[in-house]
N, CA, C and O of each residue as an XYZ file, in Angstrom:
552
protein
N     -78.389    -19.243   -110.784
C     -77.034    -20.384   -111.971
C     -75.559    -18.542   -112.427
O     -75.929    -17.404   -112.713
N     -74.739    -18.819   -112.356
C     -73.448    -18.252   -112.405
C     -73.871    -18.260   -113.886
O     -74.636    -19.060   -114.424
N     -73.025    -16.894   -114.611
C     -72.621    -16.689   -115.639
C     -71.211    -17.665   -116.182
O     -70.847    -17.249   -117.281
N     -70.662    -18.414   -115.864
C     -69.357    -19.362   -115.919
C     -70.035    -20.344   -117.061
O     -71.043    -21.049   -117.005
N     -69.382    -20.183   -117.787
C     -69.872    -21.064   -118.982
C     -68.726    -21.944   -119.273
O     -67.631    -21.822   -118.723
N     -69.137    -23.199   -120.520
C     -68.009    -23.771   -120.783
C     -67.852    -23.500   -122.326
O     -68.628    -23.151   -123.215
N     -66.750    -23.757   -122.272
C     -66.350    -23.060   -124.082
C     -65.944    -23.929   -124.288
O     -65.262    -24.629   -123.540
N     -66.419    -24.222   -125.937
C     -65.873    -25.283   -127.010
C     -65.676    -24.504   -128.184
O     -66.509    -23.715   -128.630
N     -64.266    -24.801   -128.804
C     -64.476    -24.224   -129.709
C     -64.591    -24.789   -130.531
O     -64.284    -25.972   -130.391
N     -65.396    -24.074   -132.730
C     -65.699    -25.280   -133.210
C     -65.105    -24.458   -134.506
O     -64.805    -23.266   -134.445
N     -64.972    -25.305   -135.741
C     -64.106    -24.399   -136.766
C     -65.305    -25.102   -138.001
O     -65.901    -26.171   -138.126
N     -65.207    -23.643   -138.854
C     -66.836    -23.698   -139.179
C     -65.555    -23.989   -140.818
O     -64.590    -23.418   -141.325
N     -66.599    -25.522   -141.113
C     -65.751    -26.734   -142.223
C     -66.254    -26.038   -143.796
O     -65.909    -24.865   -143.942
N     -66.796    -26.479   -144.605
C     -66.614    -26.033   -145.765
C     -68.380    -26.550   -146.186
O     -69.333    -26.198   -146.883
N     -68.062    -27.365   -145.436
C     -69.659    -28.314   -145.342
C     -70.728    -28.362   -144.847
O     -71.739    -29.064   -144.837
N     -70.107    -26.989   -144.194
C     -71.372    -27.259   -142.826
C     -71.721    -25.162   -143.249
O     -71.580    -24.159   -142.550
N     -72.205    -25.375   -144.729
C     -72.346    -24.365   -145.579
C     -73.123    -24.841   -146.271
O     -73.192    -26.004   -146.668
N     -74.058    -23.601   -146.560
C     -75.598    -24.112   -147.807
C     -74.778    -22.932   -149.008
O     -74.023    -21.964   -148.922
N     -75.512    -23.764   -150.177
C     -75.538    -22.558   -151.360
C     -75.522    -21.092   -151.054
O     -75.480    -20.383   -152.060
N     -75.549    -20.405   -149.781
C     -75.208    -19.274   -150.036
C     -73.862    -18.559   -149.215
O     -73.649    -17.392   -148.885
N     -73.085    -19.789   -149.052
C     -72.267    -19.155   -147.586
C     -71.730    -18.705   -146.723
O     -70.695    -18.070   -146.520
N     -72.991    -19.306   -145.886
C     -74.031    -18.760   -145.021
C     -73.537    -19.993   -143.939
O     -73.172    -20.718   -144.865
N     -73.257    -20.743   -142.834
C     -73.784    -21.466   -141.816
C     -75.428    -22.475   -142.089
O     -76.446    -22.274   -141.426
N     -75.313    -23.431   -143.105
C     -76.586    -23.533   -142.656
C     -77.274    -23.793   -141.413
O     -76.547    -23.897   -140.425
N     -79.184    -23.990   -141.158
C     -79.610    -23.962   -139.697
C     -79.384    -25.392   -139.666
O     -78.481    -25.469   -140.498
N     -79.438    -25.702   -139.562
C     -79.463    -27.753   -139.148
C     -78.454    -27.268   -138.579
O     -78.647    -26.853   -137.436
N     -76.553    -27.107   -139.361
C     -75.494    -26.975   -138.576
C     -75.354    -27.118   -137.277
O     -74.963    -28.117   -136.674
N     -75.762    -25.844   -136.752
C     -76.511    -24.979   -135.418
C     -76.347    -26.199   -134.487
O     -75.216    -26.619   -134.244
N     -77.245    -26.673   -134.055
C     -77.955    -27.660   -134.388
C     -77.014    -29.262   -133.727
O     -77.314    -30.267   -133.082
N     -75.664    -28.624   -134.437
C     -74.708    -30.367   -134.255
C     -74.100    -28.975   -132.993
O     -74.021    -29.103   -131.771
N     -73.838    -28.025   -133.629
C     -72.846    -27.514   -132.513
C     -72.988    -27.425   -131.544
O     -72.087    -27.461   -130.706
N     -74.236    -27.269   -131.305
C     -74.603    -26.981   -129.707
C     -74.659    -29.005   -129.385
O     -73.594    -29.429   -128.937
N     -75.597    -29.917   -129.563
C     -75.102    -31.197   -129.308
C     -73.310    -31.180   -128.649
O     -72.929    -31.431   -127.506
N     -72.366    -30.722   -130.067
C     -71.197    -31.619   -129.800
C     -71.136    -30.546   -128.064
O     -71.125    -31.139   -126.985
N     -71.108    -29.160   -128.140
C     -70.599    -28.512   -127.002
C     -71.695    -28.889   -125.805
O     -71.368    -28.074   -124.943
N     -72.409    -29.378   -125.449
C     -73.777    -30.425   -124.800
C     -72.572    -31.777   -124.088
O     -72.529    -32.103   -122.902
N     -71.938    -32.202   -124.913
C     -71.418    -33.501   -124.944
C     -70.160    -33.135   -124.441
O     -69.930    -33.566   -123.311
N     -69.282    -32.459   -124.967
C     -68.075    -31.655   -124.199
C     -68.424    -31.023   -123.143
O     -67.437    -30.364   -122.816
N     -69.128    -30.871   -122.533
C     -69.283    -29.455   -120.962
C     -69.500    -31.037   -120.055
O     -68.802    -31.387   -119.104
N     -70.841    -31.950   -120.753
C     -70.890    -33.177   -120.068
C     -70.414    -33.875   -119.729
O     -70.664    -34.120   -118.548
N     -69.572    -34.589   -120.280
C     -68.097    -35.661   -120.380
C     -67.416    -35.073   -119.594
O     -67.576    -35.593   -118.490
N     -66.167    -33.588   -119.523
C     -65.119    -32.924   -118.838
C     -65.788    -33.472   -118.085
O     -65.543    -34.658   -117.862
N     -67.638    -32.368   -116.945
C     -68.396    -31.826   -115.983
C     -67.503    -33.795   -114.917
O     -66.662    -33.992   -114.040
N     -68.390    -34.653   -115.762
C     -68.735    -35.760   -114.790
C     -67.923    -36.473   -115.291
O     -68.466    -37.508   -115.678
N     -66.441    -36.438   -115.568
C     -64.835    -37.282   -116.045
C     -65.420    -38.496   -116.506
O     -64.911    -39.523   -116.058
N     -66.101    -38.580   -117.073
C     -66.700    -39.274   -118.026
C     -65.846    -39.761   -118.837
O     -65.089    -38.799   -118.971
N     -65.230    -40.989   -119.789
C     -65.015    -41.207   -121.236
C     -65.624    -40.905   -122.147
O     -66.640    -40.285   -121.834
N     -65.445    -41.098   -123.516
C     -66.767    -40.283   -124.327
C     -67.405    -41.249   -125.088
O     -68.348    -40.993   -125.837
N     -66.713    -42.848   -124.854
C     -66.630    -43.928   -124.801
C     -68.513    -44.588   -123.925
O     -69.326    -45.425   -124.316
N     -68.486    -43.694   -122.705
C     -69.458    -43.998   -122.129
C     -70.330    -43.230   -122.705
O     -70.107    -42.248   -123.413
N     -71.851    -43.921   -122.239
C     -73.489    -42.572   -122.614
C     -72.898    -41.855   -120.900
O     -72.248    -42.132   -119.891
N     -73.672    -40.831   -121.532
C     -74.480    -39.853   -120.356
C     -75.499    -39.884   -119.509
O     -76.358    -39.508   -120.307
N     -76.107    -40.045   -118.462
C     -76.722    -39.767   -117.618
C     -77.951    -39.311   -117.794
O     -78.898    -39.328   -117.007
N     -77.874    -38.855   -119.005
C     -78.959    -37.589   -119.428
C     -79.206    -37.677   -120.700
O     -78.305    -38.165   -121.382
N     -80.490    -37.239   -121.403
C     -80.273    -37.626   -122.754
C     -81.280    -36.162   -123.284
O     -82.316    -36.002   -122.639
N     -81.063    -35.422   -124.102
C     -81.551    -34.357   -125.218
C     -82.933    -34.771   -125.635
O     -83.166    -35.729   -126.372
N     -83.896    -33.914   -125.065
C     -85.180    -34.103   -125.359
C     -86.511    -33.239   -126.388
O     -87.483    -33.524   -127.087
N     -85.503    -31.668   -125.738
C     -86.260    -30.465   -126.233
C     -84.633    -29.512   -127.035
O     -83.658    -29.350   -126.301
N     -84.609    -29.205   -127.914
C     -84.528    -28.249   -128.803
C     -84.554    -27.288   -129.416
O     -85.105    -27.505   -130.495
N     -84.018    -25.583   -129.227
C     -84.796    -24.201   -129.975
C     -83.433    -23.787   -130.047
O     -82.469    -24.079   -129.339
N     -83.559    -22.954   -131.172
C     -82.167    -21.944   -131.986
C     -82.678    -20.752   -132.434
O     -83.627    -20.791   -133.217
N     -82.130    -19.481   -132.010
C     -83.057    -18.452   -132.655
C     -81.042    -18.344   -133.310
O     -79.941    -18.658   -132.859
N     -81.595    -17.713   -134.560
C     -80.402    -16.866   -135.906
C     -79.898    -16.161   -135.534
O     -80.686    -15.784   -134.667
N     -78.984    -15.480   -135.443
C     -78.854    -13.540   -135.018
C     -77.739    -13.117   -135.949
O     -77.533    -11.907   -135.853
N     -77.141    -13.585   -136.613
C     -76.631    -13.596   -137.394
C     -75.627    -14.019   -138.271
O     -75.119    -14.893   -137.569
N     -75.037    -14.017   -139.220
C     -74.185    -14.859   -140.004
C     -72.949    -15.424   -139.979
O     -71.943    -14.739   -140.162
N     -72.885    -17.136   -139.680
C     -71.320    -17.542   -139.753
C     -70.883    -17.475   -141.410
O     -71.670    -17.572   -142.352
N     -69.703    -17.322   -141.476
C     -68.998    -17.891   -142.362
C     -67.572    -19.186   -142.947
O     -66.555    -18.947   -142.296
N     -67.426    -20.011   -143.642
C     -66.471    -20.884   -144.042
C     -66.267    -20.021   -143.861
O     -66.616    -18.906   -144.250
N     -64.754    -20.973   -142.293
C     -63.257    -19.942   -142.093
C     -63.404    -19.174   -141.107
O     -62.382    -18.671   -140.641
N     -64.790    -18.835   -140.462
C     -64.312    -18.586   -139.090
C     -64.344    -19.564   -138.004
O     -64.512    -20.773   -137.844
N     -64.273    -19.242   -137.798
C     -63.927    -19.546   -135.885
C     -64.568    -19.711   -134.292
O     -64.398    -18.890   -133.391
N     -65.402    -21.081   -134.182
C     -66.883    -19.897   -133.210
C     -66.810    -20.092   -132.101
O     -65.581    -20.151   -132.052
N     -67.174    -20.280   -130.926
C     -67.108    -20.504   -129.570
C     -68.653    -21.152   -129.626
O     -69.585    -20.936   -130.401
N     -68.550    -21.835   -128.737
C     -69.967    -22.360   -127.579
C     -70.310    -21.962   -126.623
O     -70.734    -22.899   -125.947
N     -70.376    -21.175   -126.192
C     -70.694    -21.280   -124.400
C     -71.647    -21.375   -123.848
O     -72.543    -20.541   -123.977
N     -71.726    -22.259   -123.187
C     -72.555    -23.796   -122.696
C     -72.634    -23.803   -120.887
O     -71.678    -23.942   -120.125
N     -74.129    -23.600   -120.512
C     -73.967    -22.883   -119.620
C     -75.440    -23.683   -118.907
O     -76.399    -23.343   -119.600
N     -75.887    -24.617   -117.765
C     -77.064    -24.546   -117.135
C     -77.905    -23.644   -116.505
O     -77.561    -22.952   -115.547
N     -78.860    -23.638   -116.953
C     -79.762    -22.679   -116.351
C     -80.588    -22.415   -115.546
O     -81.029    -21.427   -114.959
N     -80.835    -24.137   -115.640
C     -82.320    -24.446   -114.543
C     -82.175    -25.183   -113.851
O     -80.978    -25.108   -113.572
N     -82.755    -26.219   -113.107
C     -82.934    -27.871   -112.984
C     -84.339    -27.471   -112.916
O     -84.768    -26.366   -112.583
N     -85.312    -28.986   -113.436
C     -86.524    -29.265   -112.384
C     -86.103    -30.656   -111.952
O     -85.021    -31.242   -111.929
N     -87.609    -31.041   -111.548
C     -87.514    -32.788   -110.882
C     -86.419    -33.569   -111.316
O     -85.337    -33.838   -110.793
N     -87.190    -34.013   -112.890
C     -86.198    -34.808   -113.602
C     -85.267    -34.478   -114.913
O     -85.338    -35.212   -115.899
N     -84.345    -33.279   -114.880
C     -84.772    -32.703   -116.443
C     -83.768    -31.074   -115.549
O     -83.901    -30.635   -114.407
N     -82.793    -30.570   -116.759
C     -82.220    -29.381   -116.544
C     -82.215    -29.114   -118.184
O     -82.447    -29.948   -119.059
N     -81.816    -27.418   -118.382
C     -82.186    -26.723   -119.386
C     -81.079    -26.080   -119.298
O     -80.696    -25.682   -118.198
N     -80.337    -25.850   -120.470
C     -78.995    -25.226   -120.611
C     -79.338    -24.472   -122.038
O     -80.168    -24.767   -122.898
N     -78.104    -23.066   -121.944
C     -78.447    -22.337   -123.043
C     -76.611    -22.314   -123.424
O     -75.581    -22.134   -122.775
N     -76.956    -22.595   -124.787
C     -75.417    -22.367   -126.157
C     -75.171    -20.545   -126.371
O     -76.318    -20.118   -126.508
N     -74.875    -20.184   -126.396
C     -74.359    -19.012   -126.716
C     -73.547    -18.435   -127.305
O     -72.720    -17.778   -126.672
N     -73.485    -18.521   -129.622
C     -71.979    -18.745   -130.172
C     -71.688    -18.328   -130.396
O     -72.050    -18.312   -131.573
N     -70.742    -17.311   -130.199
C     -69.533    -15.769   -131.366
C     -68.791    -16.392   -131.978
O     -68.013    -17.338   -131.857
N     -69.310    -15.401   -132.995
C     -67.656    -15.510   -134.187
C     -65.818    -15.356   -132.403
O     -65.660    -14.524   -131.509
N     -65.157    -16.354   -132.714
C     -64.041    -16.240   -131.903
C     -63.104    -14.770   -131.837
O     -61.903    -14.874   -132.084
N     -63.310    -14.279   -131.716
C     -62.407    -12.998   -132.223
C     -62.772    -11.715   -131.160
O     -63.869    -11.737   -130.601
N     -62.176    -11.014   -130.994
C     -62.126     -9.699   -129.309
C     -63.889     -9.018   -130.038
O     -64.355     -8.430   -129.062
N     -64.949     -8.872   -131.233
C     -65.569     -8.423   -130.874
C     -67.110     -9.437   -130.604
O     -68.238     -8.968   -130.753
N     -66.792    -11.043   -130.140
C     -67.328    -11.465   -129.986
C     -68.948    -11.647   -130.337
O     -69.651    -12.388   -129.649
N     -69.405    -10.996   -131.326
C     -70.721    -11.593   -132.488
C     -70.973    -13.225   -131.976
O     -70.372    -14.287   -131.813
N     -72.385    -12.561   -131.849
C     -73.597    -13.793   -130.933
C     -74.177    -13.743   -132.473
O     -74.821    -12.832   -132.995
N     -73.639    -15.340   -133.198
C     -73.927    -15.787   -134.465
C     -75.425    -16.484   -134.342
O     -76.249    -16.228   -135.221
N     -75.812    -17.460   -133.133
C     -76.818    -17.976   -132.839
C     -76.971    -18.153   -130.602
O     -76.145    -18.134   -129.690
N     -78.418    -18.296   -130.682
C     -78.739    -18.182   -129.623
C     -79.705    -19.771   -129.534
O     -80.731    -19.732   -130.213
N     -79.478    -20.973   -128.851
C     -80.052    -21.783   -128.476
C     -80.031    -22.504   -127.303
O     -78.990    -22.589   -126.652
N     -80.964    -22.988   -126.984
C     -81.355    -24.484   -126.065
C     -81.408    -25.247   -126.624
O     -81.384    -25.569   -127.812
N     -81.583    -26.016   -124.752
C     -81.740    -27.136   -124.685
C     -81.997    -27.371   -123.830
O     -81.830    -26.639   -122.855
N     -82.856    -29.218   -123.777
C     -83.680    -29.188   -122.635
C     -82.813    -31.041   -122.213
O     -82.546    -31.599   -123.277
N     -82.561    -31.586   -121.429
C     -82.091    -33.037   -120.627
C     -82.811    -33.562   -120.110
O     -83.586    -32.930   -119.393
N     -82.892    -34.677   -120.195
C     -84.121    -35.274   -119.242
C     -82.830    -36.377   -118.151
O     -81.680    -36.157   -118.533
N     -82.877    -37.080   -117.353
C     -82.005    -38.037   -116.381
C     -82.875    -39.477   -116.793
O     -84.016    -39.843   -116.510
N     -82.203    -39.858   -117.281
C     -81.915    -41.725   -117.511
C     -81.671    -42.438   -117.727
O     -80.985    -42.599   -118.736
N     -82.004    -43.310   -117.030
C     -81.549    -44.916   -116.764
C     -81.353    -45.876   -117.711
O     -82.174    -46.792   -117.762
N     -80.310    -45.855   -118.578
C     -80.793    -46.975   -119.621
C     -81.244    -48.314   -119.107
O     -82.364    -48.782   -119.309
N     -80.334    -48.861   -118.462
C     -81.027    -50.185   -117.533
C     -81.979    -50.284   -118.018
O     -82.126    -50.835   -119.109
N     -83.266    -49.566   -117.058
C     -84.798    -49.453   -116.488
C     -85.040    -48.832   -117.736
O     -85.979    -49.377   -118.317
N     -84.482    -47.789   -118.428
C     -85.691    -47.389   -119.948
C     -86.735    -46.511   -118.512
O     -87.936    -46.688   -118.305
N     -86.058    -45.852   -117.947
C     -86.377    -44.716   -117.122
C     -86.166    -43.813   -116.881
O     -84.951    -43.621   -116.855
N     -87.024    -42.591   -116.530
C     -85.750    -41.287   -116.151
C     -86.282    -40.938   -114.202
O     -87.334    -41.123   -113.589
N     -84.874    -40.360   -113.794
C     -85.179    -40.320   -112.004
C     -84.950    -38.583   -112.295
O     -84.725    -37.794   -113.212
N     -85.176    -38.632   -110.871
C     -84.468    -37.089   -110.656
C     -83.304    -36.421   -110.363
O     -82.584    -37.003   -109.551
N     -82.899    -35.342   -110.797
C     -81.816    -34.630   -110.712
C     -80.851    -35.564   -109.452
O     -81.671    -35.966   -108.627
N     -79.829    -35.889   -109.170
C     -78.760    -36.027   -107.998
C     -78.781    -35.240   -108.032
O     -78.906    -34.685   -109.123
N     -78.639    -34.283   -106.470
C     -77.908    -33.557   -106.266
C     -76.183    -33.497   -106.260
O     -75.394    -32.560   -106.380
N     -76.063    -34.501   -106.123
C     -74.884    -34.585   -106.657
C     -73.853    -34.088   -108.274
O     -72.720    -33.622   -108.388
N     -74.892    -34.461   -109.281
C     -75.045    -33.645   -110.841
C     -74.923    -31.699   -110.492
O     -74.023    -31.039   -111.011
N     -75.857    -31.137   -109.670
C     -76.714    -30.121   -109.841
C     -75.465    -29.286   -108.742
O     -75.364    -28.062   -108.815
N     -74.581    -30.081   -107.770
C     -73.195    -29.711   -107.424
C     -72.512    -29.721   -108.056
O     -71.959    -28.627   -108.175
N     -72.010    -30.767   -108.892
C     -71.046    -29.997   -109.530
C     -70.995    -29.238   -110.850
O     -70.001    -28.785   -111.418
N     -71.992    -29.203   -111.139
C     -72.429    -28.214   -112.502
C     -72.990    -27.340   -111.382
O     -74.159    -26.973   -111.503
N     -72.274    -26.952   -110.270
C     -72.555    -25.595   -109.420
C     -71.409    -24.915   -109.031
O     -71.223    -23.712   -108.849
N     -70.378    -26.250   -108.892
C     -69.034    -26.049   -108.666
C     -68.401    -25.752   -109.952
O     -67.220    -25.408   -109.956
N     -68.856    -25.819   -110.703
C     -67.958    -25.199   -112.188
C     -68.637    -24.375   -112.588
O     -68.105    -24.299   -113.696
N     -69.504    -23.563   -112.626
C     -70.067    -22.397   -113.195
C     -70.187    -21.393   -112.218
O     -70.291    -20.187   -112.441
N     -70.170    -21.859   -111.304
C     -69.087    -20.309   -110.113
C     -67.628    -20.236   -110.143
O     -66.962    -19.264   -109.787
N     -67.250    -21.184   -110.531
C     -65.547    -21.423   -110.567
C     -65.134    -19.548   -110.890
O     -65.945    -18.775   -111.401
N     -64.030    -19.240   -110.543
C     -63.800    -18.013   -111.659
C     -62.867    -18.403   -112.137
O     -62.334    -17.775   -113.052
């Protein structure tokens, strides 16, 4: 996979922080999910009112440094691998400035899902091609 990522800006709100003044750990999962949704709706050209053809089934997050109220972040999301019915993404969250200090590294796994049949299905070649086209475009 290419290194090009889909970038989602995030403005840290006061309510995102904990009593210590930094972004609370569960909030990074909200940032990751929002970035995933933005990327996939854009990639598939689906209105946000429509369901994506996959579901998030696993997440993890490593916290690297603090982010504070008033900081602006960018979540850089990319697909890093495909399985038979799934794909894995990474989400690098950094401060939106010249230094681009990383505050968190997250990963998520998604499974293709047919809501009508309530069943998984193989990752379509068209989806793989759409990801490759976006992530390899300079």
